[in-house]
Every structure is written in C-alpha cells, then in structure tokens.
N, CA, C, O and the ligand as a Tripos MOL2 file, in Angstrom:
@<TRIPOS>MOLECULE
protein
  245   243    62     0     0
PROTEIN
NO_CHARGES

@<TRIPOS>ATOM
      1 N         -98.3290  -28.7350 -119.2960 N.3       1 MET1
      2 CA        -98.5140  -29.7600 -118.2530 C.3       1 MET1
      3 C         -99.5540  -29.3430 -117.2160 C.2       1 MET1
      4 O        -100.0130  -28.2010 -117.2010 O.2       1 MET1
      5 N         -99.9030  -30.2590 -116.3800 N.am      2 THR2
      6 CA       -100.9530  -29.9580 -115.3860 C.3       2 THR2
      7 C        -100.3840  -29.4850 -114.0490 C.2       2 THR2
      8 O        -101.1270  -29.2190 -113.1040 O.2       2 THR2
      9 N         -99.0600  -29.3840 -113.9880 N.am      3 ASP3
     10 CA        -98.4450  -28.9960 -112.7150 C.3       3 ASP3
     11 C         -99.0140  -27.6890 -112.1710 C.2       3 ASP3
     12 O         -99.3360  -27.5760 -110.9880 O.2       3 ASP3
     13 N         -99.1280  -26.7190 -113.0500 N.am      4 LYS4
     14 CA        -99.6020  -25.4100 -112.6070 C.3       4 LYS4
     15 C        -101.0520  -25.5010 -112.1200 C.2       4 LYS4
     16 O        -101.4230  -24.9040 -111.1090 O.2       4 LYS4
     17 N        -101.8510  -26.2540 -112.8550 N.am      5 ASN5
     18 CA       -103.2460  -26.4100 -112.4650 C.3       5 ASN5
     19 C        -103.3770  -27.0120 -111.0720 C.2       5 ASN5
     20 O        -104.1890  -26.5700 -110.2590 O.2       5 ASN5
     21 N        -102.5690  -28.0200 -110.8160 N.am      6 GLU6
     22 CA       -102.6300  -28.6470 -109.4910 C.3       6 GLU6
     23 C        -102.2940  -27.6600 -108.3960 C.2       6 GLU6
     24 O        -102.9420  -27.6100 -107.3500 O.2       6 GLU6
     25 N        -101.2650  -26.8790 -108.6630 N.am      7 MET7
     26 CA       -100.8710  -25.8720 -107.6780 C.3       7 MET7
     27 C        -101.9870  -24.8720 -107.4600 C.2       7 MET7
     28 O        -102.2960  -24.4940 -106.3300 O.2       7 MET7
     29 N        -102.5880  -24.4500 -108.5670 N.am      8 ASP8
     30 CA       -103.6640  -23.4690 -108.4750 C.3       8 ASP8
     31 C        -104.8350  -24.0030 -107.6660 C.2       8 ASP8
     32 O        -105.3870  -23.2950 -106.8240 O.2       8 ASP8
     33 N        -105.2120  -25.2400 -107.9150 N.am      9 SER9
     34 CA       -106.3800  -25.7770 -107.2320 C.3       9 SER9
     35 C        -106.1190  -25.9270 -105.7410 C.2       9 SER9
     36 O        -107.0130  -25.7040 -104.9250 O.2       9 SER9
     37 N        -104.9100  -26.3000 -105.3900 N.am     10 SER10
     38 CA       -104.6230  -26.4320 -103.9630 C.3      10 SER10
     39 C        -104.5870  -25.0650 -103.3000 C.2      10 SER10
     40 O        -104.9590  -24.9180 -102.1360 O.2      10 SER10
     41 N        -104.1370  -24.0710 -104.0470 N.am     11 ALA11
     42 CA       -104.1150  -22.7150 -103.5030 C.3      11 ALA11
     43 C        -105.5400  -22.2210 -103.3020 C.2      11 ALA11
     44 O        -105.8490  -21.5820 -102.2970 O.2      11 ALA11
     45 N        -106.4030  -22.5210 -104.2640 N.am     12 ASN12
     46 CA       -107.8010  -22.1260 -104.1410 C.3      12 ASN12
     47 C        -108.4440  -22.7820 -102.9230 C.2      12 ASN12
     48 O        -109.2230  -22.1670 -102.1950 O.2      12 ASN12
     49 N        -108.0990  -24.0210 -102.7310 N.am     13 GLU13
     50 CA       -108.6910  -24.7660 -101.6270 C.3      13 GLU13
     51 C        -108.3930  -24.0920 -100.2920 C.2      13 GLU13
     52 O        -109.2780  -23.9160  -99.4550 O.2      13 GLU13
     53 N        -107.1230  -23.7190 -100.1130 N.am     14 SER14
     54 CA       -106.7380  -23.1610  -98.8210 C.3      14 SER14
     55 C        -107.2530  -21.7400  -98.6460 C.2      14 SER14
     56 O        -107.3500  -21.2450  -97.5230 O.2      14 SER14
     57 N        -107.5850  -21.0790  -99.7610 N.am     15 SER15
     58 CA       -108.0540  -19.7020  -99.6330 C.3      15 SER15
     59 C        -109.5540  -19.5920  -99.9100 C.2      15 SER15
     60 O        -110.0830  -18.4920 -100.0740 O.2      15 SER15
     61 N        -110.2320  -20.7360  -99.9600 N.am     16 SER16
     62 CA       -111.6620  -20.7000 -100.2720 C.3      16 SER16
     63 C        -112.4590  -20.0720  -99.1300 C.2      16 SER16
     64 O        -113.5000  -19.4550  -99.3560 O.2      16 SER16
     65 N        -111.9650  -20.2340  -97.9100 N.am     17 ILE17
     66 CA       -112.6060  -19.5650  -96.7790 C.3      17 ILE17
     67 C        -112.0460  -18.1610  -96.6940 C.2      17 ILE17
     68 O        -110.8420  -17.9640  -96.5290 O.2      17 ILE17
     69 N        -112.9210  -17.2020  -96.8070 N.am     18 LEU18
     70 CA       -112.4510  -15.8310  -96.7660 C.3      18 LEU18
     71 C        -112.1440  -15.4320  -95.3360 C.2      18 LEU18
     72 O        -112.9960  -15.4780  -94.4490 O.2      18 LEU18
     73 N        -110.8880  -15.0380  -95.1470 N.am     19 GLU19
     74 CA       -110.4770  -14.6500  -93.8120 C.3      19 GLU19
     75 C        -109.9450  -13.2290  -93.8240 C.2      19 GLU19
     76 O        -109.2940  -12.7970  -94.7760 O.2      19 GLU19
     77 N        -110.2280  -12.5310  -92.7750 N.am     20 SER20
     78 CA       -109.6100  -11.2180  -92.6400 C.3      20 SER20
     79 C        -108.1480  -11.4210  -92.2740 C.2      20 SER20
     80 O        -107.7750  -12.4710  -91.7490 O.2      20 SER20
     81 N        -107.3290  -10.4300  -92.5450 N.am     21 PRO21
     82 CA       -105.9030  -10.5720  -92.2230 C.3      21 PRO21
     83 C        -105.6790  -10.9170  -90.7530 C.2      21 PRO21
     84 O        -104.7450  -11.6430  -90.4110 O.2      21 PRO21
     85 N        -106.5270  -10.4000  -89.9070 N.am     22 GLU22
     86 CA       -106.4000  -10.7000  -88.4770 C.3      22 GLU22
     87 C        -106.6770  -12.1640  -88.1840 C.2      22 GLU22
     88 O        -105.9540  -12.8140  -87.4280 O.2      22 GLU22
     89 N        -107.7230  -12.6610  -88.7890 N.am     23 GLU23
     90 CA       -108.0680  -14.0850  -88.6320 C.3      23 GLU23
     91 C        -106.9220  -14.9650  -89.1190 C.2      23 GLU23
     92 O        -106.5520  -15.9590  -88.4940 O.2      23 GLU23
     93 N        -106.3870  -14.5620  -90.2440 N.am     24 LYS24
     94 CA       -105.3010  -15.3160  -90.8550 C.3      24 LYS24
     95 C        -104.0980  -15.3610  -89.9210 C.2      24 LYS24
     96 O        -103.4640  -16.4000  -89.7360 O.2      24 LYS24
     97 N        -103.8090  -14.2170  -89.3480 N.am     25 LYS25
     98 CA       -102.6660  -14.1040  -88.4370 C.3      25 LYS25
     99 C        -102.9110  -14.9560  -87.2050 C.2      25 LYS25
    100 O        -102.0140  -15.6390  -86.7110 O.2      25 LYS25
    101 N        -104.1430  -14.9030  -86.7200 N.am     26 LYS26
    102 CA       -104.5080  -15.6760  -85.5400 C.3      26 LYS26
    103 C        -104.3420  -17.1700  -85.8160 C.2      26 LYS26
    104 O        -103.8120  -17.9240  -85.0000 O.2      26 LYS26
    105 N        -104.8160  -17.5630  -86.9950 N.am     27 ARG27
    106 CA       -104.7350  -18.9790  -87.3670 C.3      27 ARG27
    107 C        -103.2730  -19.4060  -87.5280 C.2      27 ARG27
    108 O        -102.8710  -20.4970  -87.1250 O.2      27 ARG27
    109 N        -102.5090  -18.5170  -88.1240 N.am     28 PHE28
    110 CA       -101.0950  -18.8200  -88.3230 C.3      28 PHE28
    111 C        -100.4110  -18.9920  -86.9760 C.2      28 PHE28
    112 O         -99.6480  -19.9370  -86.7710 O.2      28 PHE28
    113 N        -100.6870  -18.0790  -86.0700 N.am     29 LEU29
    114 CA       -100.0840  -18.1660  -84.7400 C.3      29 LEU29
    115 C        -100.5000  -19.4320  -84.0350 C.2      29 LEU29
    116 O         -99.6960  -20.0840  -83.3690 O.2      29 LEU29
    117 N        -101.7580  -19.7740  -84.1880 N.am     30 MET30
    118 CA       -102.2720  -20.9750  -83.5460 C.3      30 MET30
    119 C        -101.5760  -22.2120  -84.1020 C.2      30 MET30
    120 O        -101.2100  -23.1220  -83.3580 O.2      30 MET30
    121 N        -101.4010  -22.2320  -85.4200 N.am     31 GLU31
    122 CA       -100.7220  -23.3670  -86.0290 C.3      31 GLU31
    123 C         -99.2650  -23.4020  -85.6230 C.2      31 GLU31
    124 O         -98.6610  -24.4650  -85.4780 O.2      31 GLU31
    125 N         -98.7210  -22.2190  -85.4440 N.am     32 PHE32
    126 CA        -97.3180  -22.1150  -85.0570 C.3      32 PHE32
    127 C         -97.1340  -22.5820  -83.6220 C.2      32 PHE32
    128 O         -96.1630  -23.2670  -83.3010 O.2      32 PHE32
    129 N         -98.0660  -22.2090  -82.7710 N.am     33 GLU33
    130 CA        -97.9400  -22.5330  -81.3510 C.3      33 GLU33
    131 C         -98.4100  -23.9460  -81.0390 C.2      33 GLU33
    132 O         -97.9990  -24.5540  -80.0500 O.2      33 GLU33
    133 N         -99.2700  -24.4480  -81.8940 N.am     34 ASN34
    134 CA        -99.7860  -25.8060  -81.6680 C.3      34 ASN34
    135 C         -99.4870  -26.6950  -82.8640 C.2      34 ASN34
    136 O        -100.3740  -26.9880  -83.6660 O.2      34 ASN34
    137 N         -98.2670  -27.1110  -82.9770 N.am     35 PRO35
    138 CA        -97.8620  -27.8230  -84.2010 C.3      35 PRO35
    139 C         -98.3520  -29.2650  -84.2740 C.2      35 PRO35
    140 O         -98.2530  -29.9090  -85.3180 O.2      35 PRO35
    141 N         -98.8730  -29.7610  -83.1770 N.am     36 PHE36
    142 CA        -99.2890  -31.1660  -83.1970 C.3      36 PHE36
    143 C        -100.7810  -31.2600  -83.4540 C.2      36 PHE36
    144 O        -101.6050  -30.9470  -82.5940 O.2      36 PHE36
    145 N        -101.1000  -31.6910  -84.6450 N.am     37 LYS37
    146 CA       -102.5020  -31.7070  -85.0600 C.3      37 LYS37
    147 C        -103.0460  -33.1250  -85.0000 C.2      37 LYS37
    148 O        -102.4140  -34.0730  -85.4650 O.2      37 LYS37
    149 N        -104.2210  -33.2460  -84.4210 N.am     38 CYS38
    150 CA       -104.8870  -34.5410  -84.4100 C.3      38 CYS38
    151 C        -105.3790  -34.8530  -85.8090 C.2      38 CYS38
    152 O        -106.0610  -34.0350  -86.4280 O.2      38 CYS38
    153 N        -105.0400  -36.0250  -86.3090 N.am     39 ASP39
    154 CA       -105.4380  -36.3570  -87.6830 C.3      39 ASP39
    155 C        -106.8870  -36.8320  -87.7590 C.2      39 ASP39
    156 O        -107.4050  -37.0660  -88.8510 O.2      39 ASP39
    157 N        -107.5420  -36.9760  -86.6120 N.am     40 LYS40
    158 CA       -108.9300  -37.4510  -86.6190 C.3      40 LYS40
    159 C        -109.9390  -36.3180  -86.4960 C.2      40 LYS40
    160 O        -111.0290  -36.3910  -87.0640 O.2      40 LYS40
    161 N        -109.5860  -35.2830  -85.7660 N.am     41 CYS41
    162 CA       -110.5640  -34.2070  -85.6190 C.3      41 CYS41
    163 C        -109.9430  -32.8270  -85.8270 C.2      41 CYS41
    164 O        -110.6100  -31.8120  -85.6270 O.2      41 CYS41
    165 N        -108.6760  -32.7810  -86.2270 N.am     42 SER42
    166 CA       -108.0060  -31.5310  -86.5840 C.3      42 SER42
    167 C        -107.8180  -30.5810  -85.4130 C.2      42 SER42
    168 O        -107.5600  -29.3930  -85.6070 O.2      42 SER42
    169 N        -107.9430  -31.0920  -84.2220 N.am     43 GLU43
    170 CA       -107.6380  -30.2550  -83.0770 C.3      43 GLU43
    171 C        -106.1210  -30.1420  -82.9460 C.2      43 GLU43
    172 O        -105.3750  -31.0380  -83.3420 O.2      43 GLU43
    173 N        -105.6870  -29.0140  -82.3770 N.am     44 ARG44
    174 CA       -104.2380  -28.7840  -82.3200 C.3      44 ARG44
    175 C        -103.7420  -28.7360  -80.8900 C.2      44 ARG44
    176 O        -104.4590  -28.3560  -79.9640 O.2      44 ARG44
    177 N        -102.4820  -29.1370  -80.7440 N.am     45 PHE45
    178 CA       -101.9110  -29.1790  -79.4030 C.3      45 PHE45
    179 C        -100.4900  -28.6570  -79.3940 C.2      45 PHE45
    180 O         -99.7400  -28.7610  -80.3640 O.2      45 PHE45
    181 N        -100.1610  -28.0880  -78.2420 N.am     46 LYS46
    182 CA        -98.8290  -27.5230  -78.0940 C.3      46 LYS46
    183 C         -97.7800  -28.6120  -77.9800 C.2      46 LYS46
    184 O         -96.6640  -28.4840  -78.4830 O.2      46 LYS46
    185 N         -98.1560  -29.6650  -77.3190 N.am     47 LYS47
    186 CA        -97.1780  -30.7220  -77.0700 C.3      47 LYS47
    187 C         -97.6650  -32.0560  -77.5920 C.2      47 LYS47
    188 O         -98.8600  -32.3470  -77.6250 O.2      47 LYS47
    189 N         -96.7030  -32.8490  -77.9940 N.am     48 LYS48
    190 CA        -97.0180  -34.1640  -78.5280 C.3      48 LYS48
    191 C         -97.7280  -35.0040  -77.4730 C.2      48 LYS48
    192 O         -98.5950  -35.8230  -77.7760 O.2      48 LYS48
    193 N         -97.3370  -34.7750  -76.2400 N.am     49 LYS49
    194 CA        -97.9260  -35.5070  -75.1280 C.3      49 LYS49
    195 C         -99.4290  -35.2290  -75.0490 C.2      49 LYS49
    196 O        -100.2320  -36.1390  -74.8390 O.2      49 LYS49
    197 N         -99.7940  -33.9520  -75.2210 N.am     50 TYR50
    198 CA       -101.2100  -33.5800  -75.1640 C.3      50 TYR50
    199 C        -101.9810  -34.2700  -76.2710 C.2      50 TYR50
    200 O        -103.0900  -34.7630  -76.0670 O.2      50 TYR50
    201 N        -101.3690  -34.2940  -77.4500 N.am     51 LEU51
    202 CA       -102.0250  -34.9370  -78.5900 C.3      51 LEU51
    203 C        -102.2410  -36.4210  -78.2990 C.2      51 LEU51
    204 O        -103.2900  -36.9880  -78.6050 O.2      51 LEU51
    205 N        -101.2340  -37.0220  -77.7100 N.am     52 ARG52
    206 CA       -101.3450  -38.4490  -77.4080 C.3      52 ARG52
    207 C        -102.4490  -38.6960  -76.3800 C.2      52 ARG52
    208 O        -103.2190  -39.6500  -76.4910 O.2      52 ARG52
    209 N        -102.5120  -37.8150  -75.3780 N.am     53 GLU53
    210 CA       -103.5520  -37.9460  -74.3560 C.3      53 GLU53
    211 C        -104.9330  -37.7190  -74.9500 C.2      53 GLU53
    212 O        -105.8910  -38.4230  -74.6300 O.2      53 GLU53
    213 N        -105.0140  -36.7250  -75.8170 N.am     54 HIS54
    214 CA       -106.2860  -36.4310  -76.4900 C.3      54 HIS54
    215 C        -106.7550  -37.6390  -77.2930 C.2      54 HIS54
    216 O        -107.9200  -38.0300  -77.2250 O.2      54 HIS54
    217 N        -105.8390  -38.2190  -78.0490 N.am     55 LYS55
    218 CA       -106.1950  -39.3810  -78.8670 C.3      55 LYS55
    219 C        -106.6590  -40.5340  -77.9990 C.2      55 LYS55
    220 O        -107.6140  -41.2360  -78.3320 O.2      55 LYS55
    221 N        -105.9730  -40.7210  -76.8820 N.am     56 ALA56
    222 CA       -106.3200  -41.8220  -75.9890 C.3      56 ALA56
    223 C        -107.7050  -41.6130  -75.3840 C.2      56 ALA56
    224 O        -108.4530  -42.5670  -75.1660 O.2      56 ALA56
    225 N        -108.0370  -40.3330  -75.1150 N.am     57 GLU57
    226 CA       -109.3170  -40.0550  -74.4680 C.3      57 GLU57
    227 C        -110.4680  -39.9870  -75.4650 C.2      57 GLU57
    228 O        -111.5200  -40.5950  -75.2660 O.2      57 GLU57
    229 N        -110.2480  -39.2370  -76.5410 N.am     58 VAL58
    230 CA       -111.3510  -38.9370  -77.4580 C.3      58 VAL58
    231 C        -111.4830  -39.9860  -78.5530 C.2      58 VAL58
    232 O        -112.5880  -40.3210  -78.9780 O.2      58 VAL58
    233 N        -110.3520  -40.4950  -79.0020 N.am     59 HIS59
    234 CA       -110.3940  -41.4620  -80.1050 C.3      59 HIS59
    235 C        -109.8990  -42.8270  -79.6320 C.2      59 HIS59
    236 O        -109.0560  -43.4610  -80.2670 O.2      59 HIS59
    237 N        -110.4370  -43.2490  -78.5260 N.am     60 ALA60
    238 CA       -109.9350  -44.4840  -77.9180 C.3      60 ALA60
    239 C        -110.2260  -45.7040  -78.7850 C.2      60 ALA60
    240 O        -109.5450  -46.7250  -78.6900 O.2      60 ALA60
    241 N        -111.2530  -45.5850  -79.6360 N.am     61 TYR61
    242 CA       -111.6330  -46.7720  -80.4110 C.3      61 TYR61
    243 C        -111.1000  -46.7430  -81.8370 C.2      61 TYR61
    244 O        -111.3400  -47.6750  -82.6050 O.2      61 TYR61
    245 ZN       -108.8640  -35.7090  -82.1680 Zn       62 ZN62
@<TRIPOS>BOND
     1     1     2 1
     2     2     3 1
     3     3     4 2
     4     3     5 am
     5     5     6 1
     6     6     7 1
     7     7     8 2
     8     7     9 am
     9     9    10 1
    10    10    11 1
    11    11    12 2
    12    11    13 am
    13    13    14 1
    14    14    15 1
    15    15    16 2
    16    15    17 am
    17    17    18 1
    18    18    19 1
    19    19    20 2
    20    19    21 am
    21    21    22 1
    22    22    23 1
    23    23    24 2
    24    23    25 am
    25    25    26 1
    26    26    27 1
    27    27    28 2
    28    27    29 am
    29    29    30 1
    30    30    31 1
    31    31    32 2
    32    31    33 am
    33    33    34 1
    34    34    35 1
    35    35    36 2
    36    35    37 am
    37    37    38 1
    38    38    39 1
    39    39    40 2
    40    39    41 am
    41    41    42 1
    42    42    43 1
    43    43    44 2
    44    43    45 am
    45    45    46 1
    46    46    47 1
    47    47    48 2
    48    47    49 am
    49    49    50 1
    50    50    51 1
    51    51    52 2
    52    51    53 am
    53    53    54 1
    54    54    55 1
    55    55    56 2
    56    55    57 am
    57    57    58 1
    58    58    59 1
    59    59    60 2
    60    59    61 am
    61    61    62 1
    62    62    63 1
    63    63    64 2
    64    63    65 am
    65    65    66 1
    66    66    67 1
    67    67    68 2
    68    67    69 am
    69    69    70 1
    70    70    71 1
    71    71    72 2
    72    71    73 am
    73    73    74 1
    74    74    75 1
    75    75    76 2
    76    75    77 am
    77    77    78 1
    78    78    79 1
    79    79    80 2
    80    79    81 am
    81    81    82 1
    82    82    83 1
    83    83    84 2
    84    83    85 am
    85    85    86 1
    86    86    87 1
    87    87    88 2
    88    87    89 am
    89    89    90 1
    90    90    91 1
    91    91    92 2
    92    91    93 am
    93    93    94 1
    94    94    95 1
    95    95    96 2
    96    95    97 am
    97    97    98 1
    98    98    99 1
    99    99   100 2
   100    99   101 am
   101   101   102 1
   102   102   103 1
   103   103   104 2
   104   103   105 am
   105   105   106 1
   106   106   107 1
   107   107   108 2
   108   107   109 am
   109   109   110 1
   110   110   111 1
   111   111   112 2
   112   111   113 am
   113   113   114 1
   114   114   115 1
   115   115   116 2
   116   115   117 am
   117   117   118 1
   118   118   119 1
   119   119   120 2
   120   119   121 am
   121   121   122 1
   122   122   123 1
   123   123   124 2
   124   123   125 am
   125   125   126 1
   126   126   127 1
   127   127   128 2
   128   127   129 am
   129   129   130 1
   130   130   131 1
   131   131   132 2
   132   131   133 am
   133   133   134 1
   134   134   135 1
   135   135   136 2
   136   135   137 am
   137   137   138 1
   138   138   139 1
   139   139   140 2
   140   139   141 am
   141   141   142 1
   142   142   143 1
   143   143   144 2
   144   143   145 am
   145   145   146 1
   146   146   147 1
   147   147   148 2
   148   147   149 am
   149   149   150 1
   150   150   151 1
   151   151   152 2
   152   151   153 am
   153   153   154 1
   154   154   155 1
   155   155   156 2
   156   155   157 am
   157   157   158 1
   158   158   159 1
   159   159   160 2
   160   159   161 am
   161   161   162 1
   162   162   163 1
   163   163   164 2
   164   163   165 am
   165   165   166 1
   166   166   167 1
   167   167   168 2
   168   167   169 am
   169   169   170 1
   170   170   171 1
   171   171   172 2
   172   171   173 am
   173   173   174 1
   174   174   175 1
   175   175   176 2
   176   175   177 am
   177   177   178 1
   178   178   179 1
   179   179   180 2
   180   179   181 am
   181   181   182 1
   182   182   183 1
   183   183   184 2
   184   183   185 am
   185   185   186 1
   186   186   187 1
   187   187   188 2
   188   187   189 am
   189   189   190 1
   190   190   191 1
   191   191   192 2
   192   191   193 am
   193   193   194 1
   194   194   195 1
   195   195   196 2
   196   195   197 am
   197   197   198 1
   198   198   199 1
   199   199   200 2
   200   199   201 am
   201   201   202 1
   202   202   203 1
   203   203   204 2
   204   203   205 am
   205   205   206 1
   206   206   207 1
   207   207   208 2
   208   207   209 am
   209   209   210 1
   210   210   211 1
   211   211   212 2
   212   211   213 am
   213   213   214 1
   214   214   215 1
   215   215   216 2
   216   215   217 am
   217   217   218 1
   218   218   219 1
   219   219   220 2
   220   219   221 am
   221   221   222 1
   222   222   223 1
   223   223   224 2
   224   223   225 am
   225   225   226 1
   226   226   227 1
   227   227   228 2
   228   227   229 am
   229   229   230 1
   230   230   231 1
   231   231   232 2
   232   231   233 am
   233   233   234 1
   234   234   235 1
   235   235   236 2
   236   235   237 am
   237   237   238 1
   238   238   239 1
   239   239   240 2
   240   239   241 am
   241   241   242 1
   242   242   243 1
   243   243   244 2
@<TRIPOS>SUBSTRUCTURE
     1 MET1         2 RESIDUE 1 A MET
     2 THR2         6 RESIDUE 1 A THR
     3 ASP3        10 RESIDUE 1 A ASP
     4 LYS4        14 RESIDUE 1 A LYS
     5 ASN5        18 RESIDUE 1 A ASN
     6 GLU6        22 RESIDUE 1 A GLU
     7 MET7        26 RESIDUE 1 A MET
     8 ASP8        30 RESIDUE 1 A ASP
     9 SER9        34 RESIDUE 1 A SER
    10 SER10       38 RESIDUE 1 A SER
    11 ALA11       42 RESIDUE 1 A ALA
    12 ASN12       46 RESIDUE 1 A ASN
    13 GLU13       50 RESIDUE 1 A GLU
    14 SER14       54 RESIDUE 1 A SER
    15 SER15       58 RESIDUE 1 A SER
    16 SER16       62 RESIDUE 1 A SER
    17 ILE17       66 RESIDUE 1 A ILE
    18 LEU18       70 RESIDUE 1 A LEU
    19 GLU19       74 RESIDUE 1 A GLU
    20 SER20       78 RESIDUE 1 A SER
    21 PRO21       82 RESIDUE 1 A PRO
    22 GLU22       86 RESIDUE 1 A GLU
    23 GLU23       90 RESIDUE 1 A GLU
    24 LYS24       94 RESIDUE 1 A LYS
    25 LYS25       98 RESIDUE 1 A LYS
    26 LYS26      102 RESIDUE 1 A LYS
    27 ARG27      106 RESIDUE 1 A ARG
    28 PHE28      110 RESIDUE 1 A PHE
    29 LEU29      114 RESIDUE 1 A LEU
    30 MET30      118 RESIDUE 1 A MET
    31 GLU31      122 RESIDUE 1 A GLU
    32 PHE32      126 RESIDUE 1 A PHE
    33 GLU33      130 RESIDUE 1 A GLU
    34 ASN34      134 RESIDUE 1 A ASN
    35 PRO35      138 RESIDUE 1 A PRO
    36 PHE36      142 RESIDUE 1 A PHE
    37 LYS37      146 RESIDUE 1 A LYS
    38 CYS38      150 RESIDUE 1 A CYS
    39 ASP39      154 RESIDUE 1 A ASP
    40 LYS40      158 RESIDUE 1 A LYS
    41 CYS41      162 RESIDUE 1 A CYS
    42 SER42      166 RESIDUE 1 A SER
    43 GLU43      170 RESIDUE 1 A GLU
    44 ARG44      174 RESIDUE 1 A ARG
    45 PHE45      178 RESIDUE 1 A PHE
    46 LYS46      182 RESIDUE 1 A LYS
    47 LYS47      186 RESIDUE 1 A LYS
    48 LYS48      190 RESIDUE 1 A LYS
    49 LYS49      194 RESIDUE 1 A LYS
    50 TYR50      198 RESIDUE 1 A TYR
    51 LEU51      202 RESIDUE 1 A LEU
    52 ARG52      206 RESIDUE 1 A ARG
    53 GLU53      210 RESIDUE 1 A GLU
    54 HIS54      214 RESIDUE 1 A HIS
    55 LYS55      218 RESIDUE 1 A LYS
    56 ALA56      222 RESIDUE 1 A ALA
    57 GLU57      226 RESIDUE 1 A GLU
    58 VAL58      230 RESIDUE 1 A VAL
    59 HIS59      234 RESIDUE 1 A HIS
    60 ALA60      238 RESIDUE 1 A ALA
    61 TYR61      242 RESIDUE 1 A TYR
    62 ZN62       245 GROUP 0 **** ****
C-alpha cells in the first residue's frame, strides 16, 4: 500500500530544512510557547487574543 510512502514524504517535507539540534529545540519551544498560529502568514502567538488582533490588523481584508 501507499500508506508508508505518504508517511515518508511528509517526514521528508518537515526535515527538508536542515536544522541544528539547537535550532530545532528553539523552534520546538517557540511552537510550544506560541501555539496560536496565523493561517495566513504563519506567525505565532502566545494568546488567541493576540492572534485575533494580528488578523484584524494585518489581514483586515
Ligand atoms: Zn498573519
């Protein structure tokens, strides 16, 4: 089946950017601390309120 292939390709995608372990840790922490991600520009926010304000300001249209 193609299940394994799909998994492999998605894994490749996320690891296509070579990161040092430190970078990876930093990114993980950032994602952990800022769980609210803007779906338009991928910026991250600590609070849902911030994300909502960001969207209202930056993506008003
Ligand atoms: Zn945004």
